[in-house]
N, C-alpha and C positions, 0 to 999 in steps of 0.2 A: 237340205232337209233330210233327217234320218228317220226312217220308218222300219220297225221290226215287227215280226209276228209275235203275239202275246204268248208267253210261257210263264208258269208259276215261278216267281222269283224267291228263292231262299235267301235268308239274311246272309248266308255264307258267300253269296256272290258279290259282295261289296267290291267295288272297283277303286283301287288306290289312286286312279287318275281323277275320280269324282269326289272321293271322300278322304278324310283323315281322322285319326283318333287323337284326342288331346287329353292328357292326364294332368290334373291339378292337385297339389298337395304341398304341405310344408316342406321346405328344403332341408330342415334340420329336425331331429327327433330326440326324445328321451325314451329310453327303454320303459315299456309298460305304460306310457302315456299315449292314449290312442291318437291317431292322425286321421283327419277327414280326407279321404281320397275321392275326388270327383272325376268322372270320366265322361267325355262327350264324343259323339261322332258328328263331325262338322262337314258341311259341303264346301265347295271351293271358295265361297265367299266368307267362310268362317261362321256361318249360321248353324245352329244345332239342327240336325236332319231329323225332323219329326216324322218323316215317312218311314224310318226304321222303327217299327211298332214295338217290338220286344227284342231284347238282346241281352247277352251276359258278357261282361268283361272279365277276363281271367288275369289275375295279378301274379307276377313272379318277381322274386328278388334274387340278385346274382351273388349274394354273399351267403354261403352255407351256414355261417354262424348266426344268421338271423332266422327266427321263426315268426310267423305272422298269421293272423286270423281276423276276419275271414279272408279267403283267397279269391272271392268273386264279387263282382258288383252287378246287381240287377238294374237294368236300364229300361226306361219308359220313354218311347219316342225320342231316342237318341241321347238320353242323359240319365245318369244314375250316380249314386255315391255309396260309400260304406265307411264306417268308422273302424279303422284297422289298427290293431295293437301289434307293434313290433317288439319282440323280445330278443335280447342279445346285445352285442356290441359291434361297433365297426360301421363304416360307411357302406352304402350299397346303391345299386341302381334298381328302381322299381319300374317294371314294365306292365302296361295294360294292353291286352290283345283282345280285339273285337272282330271276330269273323275274318281273321287273317291280317288285319291292319293293326299296327302297333305304335305305341309311343312310350318313351321312357323318361324318367326323371331321377336325377342324382339326389340322394338324401344323405346328409351328414349327421354323424352321431354327436350329441351334445354332452357327453359324459363329463368333460372337464370344465364346462362353462358354469360360473357361479350363479346362484339363484338369489335375487334380492328379495328380502322379506319386508312386507309393508303391512301396516295396520292403521286403523283409525280414519285418517283422511289425508288428502293433499290440501295444503293451505294456500299455495300459489300455483300458477300455471307451470306445468313441467312436461317433459318428454320422457317416455320410457322406451328403452330398447334392450332386448335380451330376455331373460327369464325372470318372472316375478311370482311371488307367492303371497296372496292376500289371506291373512290369518287374524284371529282375535275378534271375530264377529263382523258386523256390517262395516263397509268402507264407504266414505262419503266424498263426493266432489261438490263443494259448495258453490253457490251462485257467484258468478264472476271469475270462476276458475275453469281452465280448459286442460284436460289431460289428453296429450297427444301420444299415440302409440305408433312407433316407427315400424317399417316392414319387418316381418319375422318375429315380432314380440309375442311371447307366450305368457299369458296371464293364467295362473292356476289358483283356484279359490277353494277355501275350506267348505266342506259339505257334510251331509248327514246321510245315513242309510235309509231313513224313512221320515215321514212327517214333513213339517214346514220350517224347520230351523236351519236351513242352509244359509250361508253368508250371502248378503246382498251387496250390490254396488248401487248406492243411492245417489242419483245425479240431479243436482239443481243447476250446476254449471253446464259443461259440455264435454263430450268425448269426440275426439277426432282420431278414429282408428284407420290408419292409412297403410294398409297392406298393399302388396303388388301381386301380379300373377305368380311370380316365382317365390315370393316370400309373404304369404298371408299372415295376418294377425290372428291369434287364437285365444278365445276365452274357454276354459275348461275346468274340470274338477281337479283338485290337488291329489286326491286319493281315489283309487279304483273302488267303485261301489258306493261312493259318498258324493252324491250330487250337490252342487251349490244351489243357491236360491235364485235370485233374479237381478237383472239390470232394471232399476226402477227410476224412470225419468218422470219427474213431476214438476210442472211449471219450469221446465229446464230450458236452457238455451239450445239452439239448433245443433244437432250432432250428426256425424257421418260415420258409417261403418263400411269401408271400402275394402274389398278382398279380405273379408273377415269371417272366421269360423266361430260360431257360438254353439257350444254343445255341453252336455252332461250337467244341465241346470234343472230348474223346476221344483226344487224342494223349498217352496215358498207358500204363503197362505193362499188357500183356495179362493177362487172368485169366478162367478158366472157359470157359463156352460161347462159341463163335464165335472164340476166340483173339484178341480185340481188346481195347483199353483202354476202360474206362468213363469217362463224364463225371461220374458220381457214384459214389464208393466209400465204403461205409458199413459200419462195424464197431461193434457194441455201442453204437449211438446211436439216438436217437429224433428223427424229423423229421416235421413236418407240412407238406404242400404243399396250398395252397388256391388255386384258380383259377390254377394255374401251367402254363406251356407249356415242355416239355422236348423240344426238337426240333433237327433238322439237325446231328447230331454225327457225327464221323468213325468212332467205334467203337460199342460197345454202350452203351445208355443208362445202366445202373446195375448195380453188383454189391454186394449187401448180405449180411452174415453176422453170426453170433456174438451173438445177442441183440438185434438191431436191432428197431425198431418204426417202421413206415412208414404214414403216412396220406396218401391222395391224394383230394382233394375237388374235383370239377369241374376236372380236369386233362386235358392233352392230351400224349400221347407221339407223335412222328411223325418219320419220315425219319432213322432211325438204322440201324446194322447190325442190331440187335435191341433189344427192350425190356429191362426190368429182369430180372435174375437174382438170386434170393435164397434163402438157406438159414438155418435157425434164426432166422427173422425173422417178426414179426407184421405182418399186412397188412390194411389197409382201403382198398379201391379203389372209390370210389363216384362215380357219375354222371360217369365219365371215359372218354376215348376213346384207343384205341391204333390207329394207322394207319401204313401205308407203311414196314414194316420189310423190308429188301431186301438182305441179304447173299447170297452164293452158297450158304452152308450155315449152319444153326443160326440162321436169322433169325426166331426165335419172337417173337410179340407180347409174351409174358411167360413166364418160366420159374421155377416155384415148387418148391423142394425142401421136404423135411420141416421142420417147425417144432418148437420145444420144447413140452413138455407144457402149459406155462402160456400159450401163444400161440395166437391164432386167425388164420385167413386168410379174408377175405371179399372177393368181387368182386360189386358190386351196381349195377345201373342203368346200365351203360355199353355201349360198342360196341368191338369188335375187328374191323378191316376191312383188306383188302388187305395181307395178310402173306405173305411168300415161303415161310415154313415153317409150323409149327403156330401157331394163334391163341393157345391157352393150353396150355402144356406143363407137366406135373406129374411130379415125381419124389419119391414118398413123402409128399406133402403131404396133410393133412386140410383140405379147403377147401370153402367154400360159394360157388357161382356162381349168382347170382340176378338175374333180369330183365336179362339181357345179350343183345345181338345179336352173333353171331359169324359173320362172313360173308367170302366171297371170300378164303380162305386157300389157298395153293398146296398145302399138306399138310392135316393134320387140323384140324378146328375145335377139338377138345379131345382131348388125349392124356394119359391117366392111367396112371402107373406106380406100383403099390403105393398105399397110403394109402386114405383114404375121401373120395370126391368127391360132393358134393351139388349137383345141377343142377336148378334150379327156375325155372319160367317163363322159359325161354330160347328164343331163335330161332337155330338153327344151320343155315345154308343156304349153298349155292353154294361149298362148300369142295372140297378135293382137286382143284384146277385142274391141278396138276402135281406129283403126290406123289413124295417121295424114297424112301419105304418101299415094299416090295413088297406093299402093301395100299392099297385105296382105300376109306377109311371116314371118316365125319364125326366120330364119337366113338369112340375106341379105348381099351381098357383092357388093361393088361399087368401081369404079375407076375414077380418074379424071386426065385430062391433059396428056393422053396417058400412064398413069402408069399401072403397073401390080399388081393386088391384088391377094394374095394367101390365100386360106383357106384349112387347113389340118384337117380332122375330122375323129376320130376313136372311136369305141365303144360308140356311142352317140345315144340317142333316142330322136326323134323330133315328137311331136304330135301337130297338129295345132288345132286352134279353128275354127270350121265350122260354118259360119254365112250364113243364107239363103240369096241368091241373090249375094253372093260374092264368087269368086274363091280363095281359100286359097292355098298358096305354102309352101312347107317345107323349101327348100333353093332356093335362087334366085340370079342370076347375074343381078343386077338392074341398069339400065341406068337412073339415077335420073335427070341429068341435060343436056340431049341431047348430050352426048359424041359421037364422031365419030371415035375414035381410043382408043387403050388400050386393056388390056386383064384381064380376071378374071379366075384364075385357081383353080379348086376344086379337092381335093383328098379325097375321102370318102370311108372308109373301115370299115367293120363289124358294120354298123350302121342300125338303123331302122328309116325310115321316113314315117310317117302315115299322109297323106294329100290328099285333092282332087286332087291336082297336085303336086307331091313330088318335082319335079325339074322344074324350069322355067328359061329360058335364054332370055334376051332381047338383040336385036342388039345394037351395033356392036359385042357383045360378042358371043362366039361360044359354041355350045353344045359339040363339040369335046374337049373342054377344061375342061369338067366336067368328071373326071375319077371316076368311082364308081366300087368297087369290093366287093363281098361277103356282100351285103347289101339287106335289104328288103325295096323296094319302093312300098308302098301300097297307091294308086292303079295306077301304071304306070310301064310298062316294060322299062328297061334301059339297054343298052349294057354293058357288062363287066362280067368277070369270077365270077361265084357263085352268081350272083344277082337273087333275087326272087321277085315275086309280089304276096304277100299273106297277109291276115289279120294277124297281129302279135299276136292277142289273148292275150292281157294283162289281168291280174287277175281282177282288179277292177279300171279302169282308172278314173271313175267318182269320186272315193274317193282317188285318188292319188297313187294307187298301180300299178306300171308299171312292176312288175315281169312278166315273161312269164309263161303261164299255162303249166302244165306238169302232165301226168299221173304217173310219177315217183316222183313228188313233186316239188312245188315251196316253197321258204323260206318265211315264214310270220314273219315280224319284230314284229308284235303286239302279236303273240303267242309264238314266239321263237321255232317254230316247222316247219317241212316240211309238207305242205298241199297238198293232192292229188286232182288233177282236173279231170274233165271228158274228156278233150281234151289235146292235146300236141301241143304247138306252133311250126310252121314251122321254127321259128328263132333259135330253139335249135339245136346245132351241125351244124349250117349253116355258121359259120364264116370261115375264112381262115384256112386251115389245117397247113399253114406255121407259124401261130401266136401261141405264147405260151398260155397254158391253164390258166396260172396265178394260182389263188386259187380256181378254181371251184371244188365243192365237188364231190365225187365219188357216183354213176357212172356219168361220164361226157362225155362219148363217145369218148374221146381222141381228140375232136375238140371243139374249143372255140365257145360259143354262139355269137349271135349278140346283140347289144344294150348296154344300160347303166350298167346293172348288170353283163355283161359278164366278165369272168376272175376274178371275185370276189367270196368270200365265199357264196354270196347270188344268184349266178347264178342258174337258174333252172336246174334240173337234167335230164339226158338222159333217154329215155324210149325205150325199145326194144320189145314191144308188149307182155310183160309178167311182172309179179310182179318184183319189184326191187331185184336184186341179193343180197342175204345176205352173200354170201361167197366171200372172197377176194382170187382170184386165181393168183398165180405168173405168170406173162406174160400176164394177161388180161388187156390190155391197155385201152380199151373202156368201160369196165364194164358190158359186156353182159354175163358174166359167161362162156365164151368160149375163148380158146386160138387158134387163127387161123391166116390166112393171113391178115385179117383186122388189127389185132394187129401188125403183122410184118410190114405192110405198114406204120402204124403210127410211129413205132419205127424207121424205116429206114428214114422216112421224117425228123426226128429230130436228126438223128445220129450225134454225135460229137458236138452238140450244147452245149454251156457253158453259163448258165444263172445265175451263181453264183455272178456276179457283179451287 
């Protein structure tokens, strides 16, 4: 067991034995055609290290004949990207450095490779490899036809400087875009400053975009939220995106409707007017990032409307950061949001309008930087037309942005449009809500419909079993560390060790005794903690007014080195439970 005394950890202290930097980009380039560069800081298991709250990757090229811009990549929770333009000629090695750790990638100049010009449509299934230029207006992939793109294929599409007349790729058949980590496929504009239109899948056959970059589109007819054109328009079609980067577009990222089915695995959305908007669409958004959506209005990270009865919507394991509007905006959706970090949004972190929203093991912090609505809340629930809105929230940490002269709310039943009927039901368990006013309920909605159990509401007393009103004592919230302090040790992601604090948070061992401990490390008190890290291997350890017990004693359930009725009570509480499934 490793125990260290707590010190403030600067990002510069990254240990090469614990972390590695990975740079992903095309292995071949054309001068003045931008290249998407993605940088990650990964742990030893190859997972993006979300504990690295903010960082900057510095880019360098070893060929003095090459100039490039930008030279930095802003990172959020261990991941970031930039669309980099390389000018000049010759091969080079591109290096990304993050706090002393480096990774490099060899990039080859494509000056002598021919460009294949295509227009109109493909009439039979075919495979593209190399460089392609789509010109002469919209390009069609008809029903029954599959266009396969081999690793490294670069598709450049005619565009326009403004308006909605960029060339589209209209898909009734299928696209199989099969890039690799070393050689991704890219869809981009043919000329600088002239964005193409959209990938339009309507009643199409299932498509896959694997290790694929899609950028510099969005000059297409406007639709829905934000009043801009999407780069992907999807209707009654199924698409899987794996390790894809959908970035740097002139309009909204996507508009999906009418029975579509979308899967995003390890994807990145960045630098568009807004993220995807979808209705009657199934969604799986897993281990993916949404950053830097920045329109003047409606710049939500993602906007999910109601789905069909046979569809599910799940967001799991990702990050939503630096959004000019809401991080996650919901309108009638039944959705599960699990293990997500939602941070630094100008408006709400999550906004739920009707429907059922499940929020589990999420971290919702530093939002409402510049709200557009007459309310300052991190998670808002609204209802319309007499509807009932339900929000179920467990093991979630909410910390508001405190702005002088403004009362901030953690969660709110919000009457946005003067409703006179309806209901908003909250079920909040094992959570931490740190706000000037943790819970706010506007008429006609009822405080009695806000059920809170075993949660820390700082600073407001609220009825319910096990609730407390105490400072949660996070380790270093100013630098994104929302672990709970503990004299027995909190887990430091940046040192890979248990760090001993001078105080112990009241939120440790304060969750419901009826809930499973999950993967909390020993000693864990036999009772789950509150908040985001509860029931995980990173949950802060229990302290019993003495040094951590070094001896494992049979029957010692709570880890205090004693076997007594406290242990018997915990065992009896969970007697005959079966958590093997």
